[in-house]
TORFIVO-144051 format. One record per residue: residue in one letter; x, z, y of N, C-alpha, C in turn. Coordinates in steps of 0.001 Angstrom, whole numbers, padded with zeros to 6 digits, always signed. Example, Ala and Ser with C-alpha at 12.3 -4.5 7.8 and 13.67 -1.06 7.14 Angstrom:
A+013190+007800-005690+012300+007800-004500+013200+007800-003300;S+012850+007080-002250+013670+007140-001060+012900+007870+000030;
***
This chain:
M+116827+088372+112933+117786+088271+114050+118554+089621+114332;A+119675+089424+114589+120653+090681+114673+119930+091513+116115;S+119973+092834+115831+119586+093676+117062+120679+093673+118231;P+120345+093814+119109+121376+093750+120297+122217+095038+120351;W+121558+096099+119722+122384+097634+119451+122944+097442+118085;S+124147+097640+117870+124643+097858+116442+125520+098978+116396;L+125578+099612+115174+126571+100776+115116+127984+100463+115392;S+128535+099230+114810+129818+098946+115139+130216+098808+116489;S+129106+098189+117311+129663+098036+118525+129496+099354+119357;A+128645+100162+118868+128537+101706+119702+129833+102568+119351;L+130299+102283+118090+131498+103001+117752+132898+102379+118541;K+132723+101136+118617+133889+100510+119144+134667+101116+120434;G+133799+101502+121486+134239+102130+122616+134772+103483+122336;M+133820+104323+121543+134194+105551+121062+135451+105917+120371;F+135928+104768+119419+137264+104955+118827+138392+104323+119596;A+137929+103725+120849+138982+103177+121788+139613+104114+122602;R+139039+105513+122672+139549+106410+123639+140914+107162+123255;P+141554+107800+124173+142922+108214+123640+142858+109490+122645;T+141965+110024+122783+141793+111255+121650+140488+111685+121366;I+140325+112535+120156+139001+112927+119634+138742+114290+120569;D+137495+114152+121271+137217+115399+121970+135647+115636+121578;D+135057+116764+122401+133814+117067+122135+132536+115848+122378;T+133147+115101+123448+132338+113808+123829+132162+113018+122406;T+133392+112762+121847+133476+112043+120615+132431+112454+119690;W+132375+113747+119155+131508+114190+118510+129874+113996+118617;D+129625+114209+119971+128369+114219+120611+127807+112662+120370;D+129020+111623+120862+128454+110262+120797+128427+109778+119226;L+129326+110195+118441+129120+110021+117103+127764+110390+116273;E+127509+111583+116801+126144+111947+116279+124820+111005+116760;D+124907+110776+118180+123884+110027+118675+123895+108615+117962;A+125140+107913+117690+125144+106641+117352+124846+106560+115685;L+124910+107650+114907+124471+107570+113473+122999+107960+113604;I+122396+108928+114389+121064+109118+114379+120214+107648+114806;S+120844+107030+115770+120190+105701+116328+120384+104732+115208;A+121315+104718+114239+121433+103770+113203+120582+104330+111956;D+119798+105167+112141+118589+105661+111076+119283+106347+109768;F+120547+106976+110010+120990+108018+109007+120011+109115+108811;G+119208+109320+109674+118435+110612+109724+119256+111907+110033;P+118560+112782+110489+119283+114236+111020+120124+114899+109960;D+119840+115049+108558+120380+115836+107704+121631+115141+107404;I+121739+113862+106918+122862+113216+106635+123794+113004+107779;T+123299+112952+108881+124218+112673+110072+124758+113990+110263;E+124226+115237+110078+124856+116439+110260+125945+116717+109160;S+125556+116390+107850+126769+116562+106678+127816+115668+106787;V+127390+114274+107306+128653+113523+107700+129739+113987+108725;I+129114+114309+109834+129859+114911+110869+130683+116193+110491;D+129979+117261+109738+130735+118285+109194+131771+117816+108279;E+131570+117008+107449+132789+116543+106608+133870+115843+107437;L+133535+114934+108557+134619+114506+109172+135328+115660+109968;R+134700+116637+110576+135288+117558+111536+136319+118360+110422;A+135884+118640+109322+136708+119282+108382+137843+118507+108003;S+137781+117184+107846+138954+116294+107657+139905+116267+108834;V+139404+116090+109882+140114+116006+111289+141019+117413+111381;V+140423+118555+111101+141297+119853+111045+142143+119792+109943;K+142158+119294+108734+142796+119309+107576+144027+118508+107904;Y+143773+117382+108440+144932+116390+108530+145445+116615+110127;R+144932+117515+110821+145554+117942+111988+145716+116619+112892;T+144643+115770+113214+144721+114548+113998+143842+114667+114926;T+144348+113922+115991+143553+114131+117434+143314+112473+117622;D+143680+111516+116682+143621+110165+117034+142378+109496+116473;P+141484+108949+117414+140360+108345+116970+140412+107306+115918;V+141533+106775+115822+141737+105657+114889+141677+106123+113506;D+142140+107350+113250+141961+108215+111992+140588+108471+111801;L+139898+108888+112724+138351+109341+112645+137710+108220+112298;K+137962+106896+112882+137146+105723+112311+137507+105426+110730;R+138722+105605+110361+139125+105387+108803+138398+106359+108022;M+138447+107743+108421+137714+108631+107909+136396+108507+107702;L+135677+107979+108554+134227+107557+108632+133811+106489+107635;R+134724+105571+107527+134528+104367+106632+134673+105026+105258;E+135804+105924+105148+135835+106252+103558+134784+107341+103184;T+134301+108119+104192+133218+109044+103877+132007+108234+103383;L+131656+107298+104251+130600+106426+104047+130515+105620+102575;E+131621+105223+102293+131918+104161+101277+131723+105242+100009;E+132374+106405+100075+132415+107237+098943+131026+107799+098746;R+130180+108046+099563+128834+108483+099326+128068+107329+098808;L+128136+106170+099338+127502+105084+098863+127765+104709+097398;A+128995+104895+097006+129681+104390+095685+129275+105511+094715;K+128602+106566+094944+128282+107519+093974+127104+106894+092969;L+126493+106152+093316+125425+105451+092306+125938+104013+092151;D+125687+103628+090885+126252+102091+090377+125288+101058+090907;P+125815+100273+091562+124825+099014+092034+124612+097835+091076;T+125394+098118+089906+125116+097107+088990+123862+096625+088332;L+123690+095302+088356+122362+094912+087755+122509+094800+086140;H+121571+095366+085459+121717+095283+084051+120924+094215+083607;L+121591+092942+083298+120730+091791+082833+121222+091035+081745;S+121846+091961+080793+122342+091326+079623+121451+091028+078572;N+120364+091589+078393+119302+091253+077473+118871+089625+077512;R+118412+089186+076561+117819+087843+076488+116631+087765+075800;P+115584+087510+076559+115362+087556+078267+115704+088863+078715;A+116229+088750+079797+116256+090028+080767+114959+090178+081597;V+114076+091103+081354+112897+091046+082055+113089+092178+083343;V+112806+091725+084511+112758+092561+085657+111403+092516+086175;L+111171+093789+086327+109666+093966+087230+110048+094244+088761;V+109197+093383+089448+109534+093677+090969+108282+094172+091558;V+108455+095558+092184+107530+096310+092773+107776+096636+094199;G+106621+097067+094743+106605+097587+096030+105337+097239+096888;V+104992+097873+097851+103934+097629+098857+103935+096294+099362;N+102674+095855+099773+102459+094639+100473+103111+094477+101814;G+103718+093540+102111+104343+093398+103341+105850+093601+103456;V+106329+094070+102400+107729+094352+102317+108763+093092+102073;G+108107+091952+101856+108835+090705+101445+109174+090524+100032;K+108162+091269+099233+108421+091041+097723+108532+089860+097133;T+107488+088875+097704+107275+087462+097196+108505+086777+097469;T+109022+086856+098721+110080+085885+099351+111501+086619+098518;T+111472+087774+098263+112756+088332+097642+112942+087929+096232;I+111647+087880+095416+111824+087203+094134+112187+085657+094280;G+111906+084995+095271+112474+083527+095172+113851+083569+095533;K+114335+084494+096537+115739+084644+096735+116544+085052+095567;F+115950+085759+094974+116556+086690+093656+116619+085473+092656;A+115629+084583+092337+115758+083468+091513+116917+082612+092027;K+116956+082201+093258+118158+081509+093745+119517+081967+093313;F+119500+083429+093727+120792+084200+093492+121262+083921+092033;L+120249+083984+091276+120551+083964+089667+120906+082523+089146;T+120079+081708+089857+120412+080164+089319+121892+079633+090100;N+122223+080196+091160+123624+079999+091633+124617+080357+090537;Y+124302+081273+089714+125177+081916+088750+124983+081098+087284;G+124072+080031+087466+123861+079304+086279+122990+079773+085407;R+122080+080823+085607+121180+081338+084879+119817+080655+084841;T+119163+080708+083796+117817+079889+083853+116703+081211+084036;V+115831+080880+084998+114725+081953+085553+113352+081413+085184;V+112414+082484+084854+110894+082069+084972+110350+083214+085834;V+109480+082757+086569+108770+083878+087416+107407+083976+086925;G+106820+085150+086709+105373+085462+086429+104710+086049+087467;A+103507+085156+087812+102863+085732+089033+101753+086630+088646;A+102199+087803+088398+101230+088848+087915+100601+089721+089023;D+100761+089430+090353+099869+089814+091372+098764+088775+091445;T+097859+089092+090620+096550+088125+090511+095452+088568+091453;F+095674+089588+092039+094556+090060+093089+094516+089404+094283;R+095527+088622+094595+095485+087849+095915+095736+086587+095445;A+094910+085499+095698+095170+084030+095360+096389+083644+096213;A+096337+083885+097453+097406+083311+098190+098825+083727+097862;A+098997+084880+097101+100153+085445+096779+100643+084538+095554;V+099910+083989+094713+100502+083183+093522+100916+081888+094363;E+100238+081262+095136+100676+080047+095820+101936+080378+096519;Q+102114+081457+097422+103314+081659+098101+104605+081819+096961;L+104222+082614+095936+105400+082802+094875+105714+081526+094339;A+104710+080642+094173+105084+079309+093497+106057+078469+094404;T+105758+078422+095710+106755+077787+096738+107998+078471+096812;W+108087+079819+096800+109333+080459+096630+110144+080121+095416;A+109463+080188+094217+109998+080048+092874+110814+078741+092950;E+109963+077619+093432+110542+076441+093151+111677+076138+094232;R+111745+076895+095339+112999+076803+096265+113960+077481+095632;G+113649+078473+094828+114895+079296+094124+115181+078677+092991;G+114533+077318+092341+115005+076832+091183+114498+077322+089980;A+113449+078047+090048+112929+078897+088819+111574+078110+088377;E+111241+078461+087163+109868+078012+086629+108957+078986+086986;I+107608+078793+087035+106719+079747+087011+105554+079748+086093;V+105013+081028+085924+103894+081178+085071+102560+081696+086015;R+101595+080989+086019+100484+081207+086857+099295+081958+086190;P+098433+082490+086724+097206+082970+085995+096504+081824+085737;Q+095753+081731+084604+095148+080709+084065+093704+080623+084602;Q+093249+081913+085249+092064+081810+085835+092261+082749+087089;P+091401+082775+088174+091474+083648+089304+091270+085148+088771;G+091980+086182+089047+091673+087352+088692+092030+087685+087375;Q+093007+086841+086780+093344+087141+085460+094089+088492+085207;D+094002+089292+083952+094681+090545+083856+096124+090321+084132;P+096615+091015+084960+097966+090773+085498+098870+091091+084086;A+098683+092156+083206+099349+092347+081992+099548+091142+081163;S+098507+090293+080996+098301+089206+080355+099127+088027+080798;V+099370+087850+082163+100107+087046+082823+101658+087346+082610;A+102005+088645+082574+103366+089205+082336+103608+088786+080748;F+102682+088944+079909+103032+088678+078476+103149+087310+078228;Q+102469+086561+078970+102648+084901+078676+103972+084469+079294;T+104318+085158+080464+105625+084700+081099+107018+085068+080320;V+106911+086474+079598+107808+086776+078499+107946+085857+077444;E+106707+085501+076946+106535+084623+075695+107143+083258+076033;R+106763+082651+077159+107528+081585+077407+109056+081507+077419;A+109620+082569+078220+111120+082748+078253+111415+082708+076684;Q+110904+083758+075992+111304+083691+074513+111301+082314+073773;R+110048+081573+074045+109950+080398+073330+111007+079094+073863;E+111324+079292+075131+112069+078246+075702+113525+078599+075992;G+113776+079905+075557+115220+080209+075720+115700+080484+077265;I+114672+081011+078146+114949+081069+079466+115668+082788+079660;E+116622+082667+080300+117423+083825+080272+116886+085105+081095;I+116316+084862+082195+115863+085829+083097+114396+085737+083462;V+113530+086844+083280+112158+086763+083691+111968+087674+084846;L+111444+087196+085990+110995+088030+087095+109592+088125+087195;I+109010+089331+087093+107637+089422+087392+107112+089932+088608;D+106294+089358+089224+105694+089963+090272+104659+090833+090321;T+104258+091750+090959+103261+092800+090714+102548+093070+091860;A+101377+093583+091793+100479+093923+092910+101104+094887+093734;G+100881+094751+095194+101465+095895+095963+100261+096844+096467;R+099152+096392+096177+098162+097363+096808+096750+097141+096049;L+096134+098056+095582+094709+098081+095100+093887+098814+095719;Q+092718+099104+095380+091781+100009+095784+092360+101507+095984;T+093001+102070+094767+093689+103281+094826+094850+103138+094207;K+095620+104081+094523+096929+104157+094057+096942+104433+092628;S+096190+105321+092139+096220+105500+090803+095754+104233+089898;G+094995+103363+090273+094627+102223+089801+095936+101192+089696;L+096617+101104+090953+097777+100295+091010+098909+100696+089985;M+099087+101984+089755+100114+102603+088954+099608+102344+087577;D+098321+102401+087163+097850+102206+085828+098172+100955+085375;E+097791+100025+086427+098215+098633+086331+099591+098388+085852;L+100527+099021+086713+101897+098916+086171+102308+099364+084909;G+101573+100299+084714+101955+100984+083348+101491+100197+082147;K+100386+099305+082568+099764+098497+081464+100837+097327+081318;I+101318+096777+082397+102310+095604+082200+103427+096042+081592;R+103965+097213+081715+105209+097813+081207+104914+097795+079538;R+103784+098483+079300+103376+098524+077914+103410+097126+077138;V+102906+096189+077937+102632+094941+077111+103979+094383+077071;V+104820+094396+077977+106142+093743+077981+106981+094208+076975;E+106881+095814+076890+107763+096580+075864+107372+096242+074510;K+106217+095649+074167+105721+095518+072822+106728+093948+072530;Q+107168+093186+073435+107919+092062+073324+109200+092324+073199;T+109799+092875+074326+111125+093232+074515+111394+094385+075377;E+112640+094829+075747+112707+095962+076461+112821+095442+077950;I+112400+096295+079025+112510+095900+080440+114076+096301+080919;A+114516+095262+081447+116033+095378+081954+116141+096225+083097;E+115346+095772+084181+115340+096611+085465+113793+096572+086112;V+113651+097627+087035+112386+097780+087889+112822+097897+088981;L+112790+096751+089992+113456+096923+091201+112463+097091+092219;L+112616+098057+093134+111507+098309+094305+111973+097738+095438;V+111219+097109+096125+111460+096327+097483+111106+097043+098608;L+112083+097333+099496+111753+098299+100681+112189+097260+101884;D+111455+097459+103030+111745+096661+104079+112542+097692+105203;A+113892+097379+105145+114633+098303+105990+114275+098701+107317;T+113563+097529+108138+113279+097899+109353+112282+099040+109519;T+111443+099254+108472+110434+100297+108662+110950+101674+108343;G+112361+101744+107819+113026+103055+107683+112390+104100+106757;Q+112426+105369+107426+111822+106343+106630+110125+106312+106189;N+109699+105441+107102+108083+105358+106983+107768+104591+105623;G+108749+103591+105532+108640+102568+104293+108889+103355+102952;L+109843+104315+103259+110192+104958+101929+108954+105839+101631;S+108295+106553+102536+107262+107451+102189+106055+106513+101421;Q+105899+105384+101974+104857+104412+101433+105083+104290+100093;A+106445+104157+099691+106827+103615+098457+106949+104739+097299;E+106711+105991+097859+106979+107081+096997+106405+106943+095479;A+105088+106497+095675+104263+106534+094450+105006+105629+093298;F+105697+104554+093831+106345+103722+092888+107511+104453+092252;I+108271+105156+092949+109330+105905+092556+108937+106829+091431;Q+107760+107694+091886+107287+108556+090730+106849+108219+089636;H+106153+106875+089664+105281+106416+088282+105880+105129+087862;A+106680+104491+088451+106919+102975+087952+108281+102788+087315;G+109012+104021+087177+110419+103775+086324+111395+103001+087067;V+111397+103258+088311+112399+102203+089378+113699+102574+088708;T+114659+101427+088798+116052+101465+088295+116946+100998+089359;G+116246+100335+090356+117247+099864+091507+116425+099580+092763;L+116886+099430+093688+116265+099380+095246+116758+097852+095776;V+115887+097110+096258+116190+096030+097072+115769+096210+098626;L+116727+096171+099303+116503+096381+100831+116473+095004+101586;T+115235+094599+102283+114945+093399+102883+115091+093450+104243;K+115340+092326+105140+115229+092632+106533+116563+093564+107090;L+117615+093414+106378+118589+094416+106726+119670+093851+107645;D+119596+093883+108986+120501+093366+109619+121913+093957+109834;G+121905+094840+109064+123255+095518+108878+123861+096294+110025;S+122981+096570+110916+123498+097185+112258+122651+098527+112788;A+121459+097754+113216+120617+098851+113989+119909+099987+112838;K+119712+099465+111743+119109+100295+110703+120100+100540+109585;G+121259+100253+109711+122271+100332+108714+122279+101699+107989;G+121946+102800+108782+122153+104181+108132+121051+104359+107048;F+120046+103614+107030+118997+103868+106064+119368+103471+104678;V+120304+102620+104850+121064+102428+103449+121450+103536+102645;L+122260+104330+103272+122601+105721+102743+121697+106669+102625;A+120862+106721+103643+119601+107745+103475+118695+107559+102510;V+118410+106342+102222+117416+105940+101081+118192+106261+099747;Q+119385+105882+099635+119972+106044+098239+120144+107688+098010;E+120616+108368+099051+120609+109818+098962+119243+110579+098661;K+118198+109979+099253+116891+110656+099238+116269+110518+097722;T+116588+109268+097335+115838+108858+096013+116629+109084+094872;G+118077+109077+095014+118788+109090+093753+118634+107850+092792;I+118152+106553+093613+118199+105307+092992+119260+104297+093703;P+120052+103601+092965+120922+102785+093685+120337+101527+094311;I+121137+101233+095417+120646+099898+095931+121416+098962+095327;K+120530+097765+094687+121314+096804+093794+121383+095371+094722;L+120482+095088+095520+120357+093890+096279+120231+094074+097802;V+120780+093387+098631+120128+093423+100210+120092+091915+100633;G+118928+092007+101598+118468+090601+102091+118908+090813+103712;Q+119654+089958+104077+120103+090054+105594+119637+088743+106383;G+118451+088122+105936+118117+086964+106583+116879+086460+106060;E+116486+085277+106495+115230+084712+106077+115618+083530+105131;G+116690+082984+105079+116964+081964+104172+117006+082187+102902;I+116680+081325+101865+116793+081151+100573+118250+081846+099923;G+119159+081728+100606+120368+082222+099959+120862+083571+100677;D+119866+084228+101248+120204+085357+101996+120143+086720+101314;L+119982+086605+099941+119899+087778+099075+121330+088087+098321;T+121874+089161+098455+123385+089264+097717+123230+090678+096971;G+124212+090733+096298+124458+091911+095413+124940+093046+096512;F+124791+094362+096143+125230+095232+097055+126570+095656+096756;T+127463+095729+097704+128873+096237+097493+129076+097177+098754;P+129353+098571+098183+129373+099510+099301+130510+099381+100217;H+131723+098792+099882+132967+098595+100726+132676+097382+101626;V+132226+096446+101217+131763+095191+102242+130706+095781+103203;F+129721+096429+102634+128621+096896+103584+129260+097978+104629;V+129987+098777+104287+130503+099892+105192+131548+098996+106237;Q+132287+098176+105781+133215+097446+106871+132410+096695+107854;G+131311+096028+107332+130287+095518+108373+129678+096349+109282;L+129271+097604+108731+128457+098686+109469+129636+099410+110515;V+130651+099741+110060+131548+100510+111129+132533+099723+111865;G+132888+098472+111184+133797+097512+111869+135173+097811+111591;
***
């Protein structure tokens, strides 16, 4: 559900004023901080905008709005959001802490891919939670994908991953999405498990993408929880879930600049069709208005 506060509505009144003055800068700073850009990025964006206002000798808030859009878009576009899925099969590991919407994201991603005519198989390699397998099966079905389940409770996750890739190779399925555990007793155990899955899959084919799912509503806290994955899992792209595009919109830029990893997919709702590719231009238009 959309937040009652949004960056675009906060900016609307500000940019409708007759001139740029000290209040404009104060209000802009407050709005960016409230939208979860974080203090460092807020400060550097405002410094950049102040310099542009001086350079172009403008006092028109309409110019400032355009400059804000251009600045944010330019910064977001520094990293390439393209999904690299040309291998056959293209194997995607989906990682992230429990509770971020990983399982539902896999279902939505399967739907996204099947909408483009791709065939998809999902591997239920989060074998530590029985409920996870059932939930994943439901979402895979909704997304139009096949699923490979563990053959017995607590089966080795790497062997489920192996069987999933094997099935894709045998049946000519184009895309493999592998669900992985979000939590074990120890972080090192979890990272070791992911490493094992990688090694097993790489004996069969190369891994196309490792996508880290983050819950946008948790902001900077969610990022700190996921740092172990960024350090050890070879993450190639980020997926932001629960992003209403307004109240926490600044987190999109903050997370990309902090990690140096591109955002590749964004989920903006609960429905099966609510996951889309990330396009900086479209995102900034929605954010700033």
